[in-house]
DRENSELUM-488887 format. One line per field, with one value per residue (C-alpha): residue in one letter; x, y, z; residue number from 0. Coordinates in steps of 0.1 Angstrom, whole numbers. Example, Ala and Ser with C-alpha at 12.3 -4.5 7.8 and 13.67 -1.06 7.14 Angstrom:
aa	c(A S)
px	c(123 137)
py	c(-45 -11)
pz	c(78 71)
i	c(0 1)
//
This chain:
aa	c(M L Y F L L L L V L F T T L Y L I Y L L K I S N K Y Q Y D V A T D Y L Y N L D K N L L T Q T K I E N K T I T L P E N Y E N Y D S L F L K I S L S F N P I S Y F F K P C I E I E N F K H Y F E Y R A K G V R Y L N I S H V Q N K V L K I N M K N S T L L N D A I S I Y G Y K N N I N L T D K M L I L A P H A D D A E I A A F G L Y K K A E D V T I V I T T A G E Y G A C N Y C E I Y D N N K T K Q S L K K A E L R I F D A L C V P L L G N V T M Q N C F T L G Y F D L S L K W M Y E H K T E N A S S L I Q G I N D M N I F R K V S H A K V K L S H E V Q P T Y Y S F V D D I K N I I L Q T K P D I I L T P H P T I D S H S D H K Y T T L A L I Q A L K D T N H K C K L L L Y T N H L K L S R T Y P I G E I N S S I T L P P N K Q E F Y F E S I Y S S E L D H D L Q I D K F F A L E S M H D L R D S L I F I S I K Q S L N H L V N M I K R K L K Y T G K D K S Y Y K R A I R A N E L F F V V E S E N I N N L L D S E E H)
px	c(0 28 47 14 10 47 40 8 26 53 31 10 43 57 23 21 54 46 15 36 60 34 17 50 50 36 56 41 30 -3 -9 -14 -42 -48 -43 -73 -89 -127 -142 -160 -178 -190 -225 -229 -210 -229 -224 -227 -256 -264 -242 -261 -254 -280 -274 -283 -318 -302 -279 -295 -285 -248 -233 -203 -203 -175 -175 -147 -139 -111 -97 -80 -54 -70 -44 -62 -54 -18 -32 -63 -70 -95 -126 -159 -190 -219 -248 -230 -201 -170 -142 -108 -78 -40 -29 -23 -43 -49 -61 -85 -97 -123 -148 -166 -206 -215 -238 -257 -296 -307 -309 -301 -271 -259 -224 -204 -169 -144 -109 -112 -123 -133 -116 -149 -183 -178 -181 -181 -200 -189 -205 -198 -220 -202 -228 -210 -231 -224 -237 -208 -177 -151 -113 -92 -55 -39 -1 -2 -26 -47 -45 -78 -95 -79 -89 -121 -137 -169 -173 -164 -188 -217 -206 -218 -190 -155 -119 -91 -55 -26 3 32 41 47 76 97 90 87 102 70 79 117 112 94 122 151 159 161 147 144 122 101 98 86 59 51 44 24 3 -3 -13 -36 -51 -55 -74 -95 -104 -125 -149 -160 -169 -189 -158 -153 -117 -120 -122 -90 -55 -19 7 36 60 89 79 97 106 82 103 134 114 103 137 153 125 142 161 150 143 153 137 153 154 184 176 142 149 116 85 64 60 40 18 -16 -35 -44 -77 -88 -116 -90 -65 -28 4 13 50 67 99 101 101 84 71 56 39 22 12 -5 -25 -32 -45 -66 -81 -91 -106 -126 -133 -138 -160 -143 -106 -96 -58 -34 -30 4 12 1 8 41 48 68 50 16 30 45 13 -6 21 19 -17 -16 7 -18 -48 -29 -19 -53 -73 -96 -122 -132 -132 -104 -112 -78 -71 -39 -30 3 -1 32 27 15 16 -10 -37 -66 -65 -88 -106 -122 -155 -152 -151 -121 -116 -97 -60 -33 -20 8 4 -24 -25 -45 -82 -112 -138 -140 -161 -171 -185 -205 -201 -228 -222 -226 -204 -177 -179 -175 -144 -129 -132 -117 -88 -85 -82 -51 -19 4 -18 -19 6 14 36 18 12 47 66 62 83 60 29 46 56 17 6 28 15 -20 -13 2 -27 -53 -33 -36 1 6 40 42 5 2 -27 -48 -78 -81 -72 -91 -123 -142 -177 -166 -139 -124 -114 -102 -119 -102 -115 -92 -90 -74 -46 -17 -26 -17 16 20 9 35 63 56)
py	c(1 25 19 24 56 67 59 77 109 105 102 133 153 144 151 187 196 184 209 237 230 230 261 280 268 301 324 355 367 352 378 406 421 411 443 449 485 476 508 518 485 489 480 485 485 466 443 405 401 370 350 365 387 406 414 447 450 449 422 400 427 415 383 385 393 397 399 417 405 410 380 379 354 323 298 268 279 267 232 232 252 282 281 302 285 307 288 257 273 270 295 285 304 298 283 312 335 371 403 415 387 384 358 349 351 352 323 324 319 340 376 367 343 323 324 296 300 273 274 311 343 376 407 426 422 452 438 453 439 443 436 434 434 416 408 376 363 325 327 351 340 327 323 306 307 279 279 242 214 213 251 257 229 239 276 273 240 248 282 267 238 261 285 279 289 281 280 266 273 258 275 254 216 211 187 198 195 164 133 114 85 83 48 34 47 38 74 83 120 125 97 104 141 130 108 134 161 135 127 164 171 143 154 190 181 155 163 195 171 165 202 201 217 199 189 214 241 229 231 233 260 237 263 248 246 274 292 321 343 335 343 377 387 375 382 376 345 308 290 258 231 224 188 176 159 177 203 207 225 215 180 194 217 204 229 213 199 232 255 284 282 287 277 241 250 281 288 289 330 357 373 339 336 369 363 331 348 375 352 335 366 380 347 339 373 367 388 372 360 340 343 343 377 386 401 376 344 330 308 326 306 319 355 357 341 369 396 382 385 420 427 410 428 462 452 440 468 441 448 423 416 397 372 368 336 323 288 294 323 342 343 307 276 262 287 283 274 246 215 205 216 248 284 303 335 363 354 368 399 421 449 460 447 460 447 464 439 405 376 345 316 290 251 232 199 179 204 199 163 167 190 162 138 164 170 132 126 147 124 151 157 121 103 83 55 42 7 3 -4 -8 23 44 31 40 74 77 68 92 120 111 110 143 157 142 157 192 195 228 229 204 198 212 188 202 181 197 232 234 214 242 257 286 297 331 358 392 413 440 456 453 490 492 466 489 491 454 462 492 468 442 467 477)
pz	c(2 9 -25 -42 -24 -32 -69 -69 -54 -79 -108 -95 -91 -125 -141 -125 -136 -170 -170 -157 -185 -211 -198 -208 -244 -261 -280 -267 -232 -225 -196 -219 -238 -275 -294 -317 -323 -333 -321 -354 -353 -316 -311 -274 -241 -213 -183 -176 -152 -135 -158 -188 -217 -234 -272 -285 -305 -340 -335 -361 -387 -385 -400 -376 -339 -314 -278 -256 -223 -197 -180 -146 -136 -123 -106 -119 -155 -150 -151 -170 -202 -194 -214 -218 -230 -246 -259 -265 -283 -264 -265 -254 -241 -232 -200 -174 -199 -187 -203 -231 -254 -283 -285 -317 -309 -347 -347 -315 -319 -289 -277 -240 -236 -208 -200 -181 -169 -169 -154 -159 -142 -155 -143 -144 -157 -185 -220 -256 -286 -321 -351 -391 -422 -447 -473 -486 -514 -519 -555 -564 -582 -556 -561 -535 -536 -519 -514 -509 -513 -482 -473 -490 -470 -436 -441 -459 -468 -449 -469 -503 -498 -494 -524 -557 -581 -568 -584 -563 -575 -557 -564 -552 -557 -519 -526 -496 -459 -437 -452 -448 -469 -464 -446 -477 -500 -478 -472 -510 -506 -542 -547 -516 -525 -560 -544 -518 -545 -568 -538 -528 -566 -566 -533 -547 -578 -561 -525 -533 -550 -515 -513 -546 -566 -598 -609 -638 -613 -595 -607 -597 -610 -598 -584 -563 -527 -504 -538 -538 -516 -535 -569 -554 -546 -578 -603 -635 -625 -624 -592 -581 -560 -526 -533 -551 -584 -592 -617 -638 -621 -651 -639 -610 -632 -639 -658 -691 -677 -661 -675 -671 -700 -689 -706 -699 -695 -680 -665 -623 -622 -603 -635 -646 -614 -616 -651 -641 -614 -639 -664 -637 -626 -662 -670 -638 -627 -592 -569 -538 -534 -506 -499 -467 -447 -457 -423 -397 -417 -410 -439 -467 -496 -479 -478 -513 -528 -515 -525 -562 -561 -550 -581 -603 -589 -596 -631 -641 -620 -608 -582 -556 -519 -504 -475 -458 -437 -418 -413 -400 -375 -367 -328 -323 -346 -320 -329 -330 -294 -278 -286 -319 -327 -306 -318 -335 -316 -328 -329 -303 -316 -303 -328 -351 -386 -415 -421 -428 -415 -398 -415 -395 -418 -396 -397 -386 -371 -404 -421 -395 -401 -438 -432 -411 -439 -464 -442 -435 -474 -475 -475 -459 -430 -419 -398 -427 -417 -387 -402 -414 -383 -345 -340 -361 -344 -310 -322 -333 -300 -280 -301 -297 -258 -260 -279 -256 -227 -243 -251 -267 -276 -307 -312 -346 -355 -382 -374 -339 -350 -384 -374 -357 -352 -378 -402 -398 -425 -424 -451 -475 -505 -536 -540 -506 -511 -508 -469 -468 -482 -456 -430 -439 -440 -405)
i	c(0 1 2 3 4 5 6 7 8 9 10 11 12 13 14 15 16 17 18 19 20 21 22 23 24 25 26 27 28 29 30 31 32 33 34 35 36 37 38 39 40 41 42 43 44 45 46 47 48 49 50 51 52 53 54 55 56 57 58 59 60 61 62 63 64 65 66 67 68 69 70 71 72 73 74 75 76 77 78 79 80 81 82 83 84 85 86 87 88 89 90 91 92 93 94 95 96 97 98 99 100 101 102 103 104 105 106 107 108 109 110 111 112 113 114 115 116 117 118 119 120 121 122 123 124 125 126 127 128 129 130 131 132 133 134 135 136 137 138 139 140 141 142 143 144 145 146 147 148 149 150 151 152 153 154 155 156 157 158 159 160 161 162 163 164 165 166 167 168 169 170 171 172 173 174 175 176 177 178 179 180 181 182 183 184 185 186 187 188 189 190 191 192 193 194 195 196 197 198 199 200 201 202 203 204 205 206 207 208 209 210 211 212 213 214 215 216 217 218 219 220 221 222 223 224 225 226 227 228 229 230 231 232 233 234 235 236 237 238 239 240 241 242 243 244 245 246 247 248 249 250 251 252 253 254 255 256 257 258 259 260 261 262 263 264 265 266 267 268 269 270 271 272 273 274 275 276 277 278 279 280 281 282 283 284 285 286 287 288 289 290 291 292 293 294 295 296 297 298 299 300 301 302 303 304 305 306 307 308 309 310 311 312 313 314 315 316 317 318 319 320 321 322 323 324 325 326 327 328 329 330 331 332 333 334 335 336 337 338 339 340 341 342 343 344 345 346 347 348 349 350 351 352 353 354 355 356 357 358 359 360 361 362 363 364 365 366 367 368 369 370 371 372 373 374 375 376 377 378 379 380 381 382 383 384 385 386 387 388 389 390 391 392 393 394 395 396 397 398 399 400 401 402 403 404 405 406 407 408 409 410 411 412 413 414 415 416 417 418 419 420 421 422 423 424 425 426 427 428 429 430 431 432 433 434 435 436 437 438 439 440 441)
//
């Protein structure tokens, strides 16, 4: 009995140390305010009374609603992730969270909302409610720029499945990155990279069928992975793959089947890239373009895809609405925080970045399930080799245990982070795209 108690004490101590460790895994100070100035969209300033929030009379006129609250430090948040539940929507925060946060209440059904605090405490009862009218018409022509296969699905599968006229363009081949298949190919990186790109291209063309987007409306431009920044900085020179032995980008370029007519072979240069996007815009004439936000997304291919789009919009003088997303937030690769099926709150932010509006697209339960299967269909998002060896199976088991324990440091599972009650976009009108460049420079 004594040995059992000693083991229990030891296990409990180690577990507490583990929890204390993971609570310090963020790349920013979680005890500070998120910095957003939403004042021009303020609907009301009010208070929480008897654990309820009363929305203003005109709240139904807005497609996207956000609630500003102030958290005070709660010691239990060292060990359990803080959460606020409002009308069955859960909003999670960082371990040890403190300060101003913004909750997404866009899809609530009632005017009077019950608020339930879990592992969290409010600094005071004062709240602010902000509203946005985006007038997104799902019958409008929609163009999605995805730097890699799976980016469109992670950011916007729910939105594009609800839309009627969607074109999805994958800008890079995705041949670089984690050596997912090296064990199968005896560590031959060239062969595994070719297979990785082949599978990602296949997924890019086929998975959107689950979202009612035909293969003729999906195509891959084939530029080398992680080459877009280099091309931007060396505009007249040909880029190279980071994988030795891969020299021709056109083996990754799949455009001949598409409704949009593009050259079947091009050189891997910045000017070719911009010309591709210009031709796509001129032929599809999109009303809405989805693309990564160049300031807050950390991946260089994401940023420079959007910078090339900005140049193409200037050259064509095309007018449209931009819905900007992030799949790789600079401040935290674990964003959105929290559990699968919960709400996406506004991201952590140390300094203001440019946007004109915020749009939240709701995913009901069935659509969240559909999104899960779309992501599960992407080879690159799977733990690919769990059936190949005992070692791989054990690695997978360890990762699953870490995810279950809410480990924040290395948990980059897109199933957990992307399958949510909503998809979030920052909105900018195309005539104001220079402000995006100014925001990026600062």
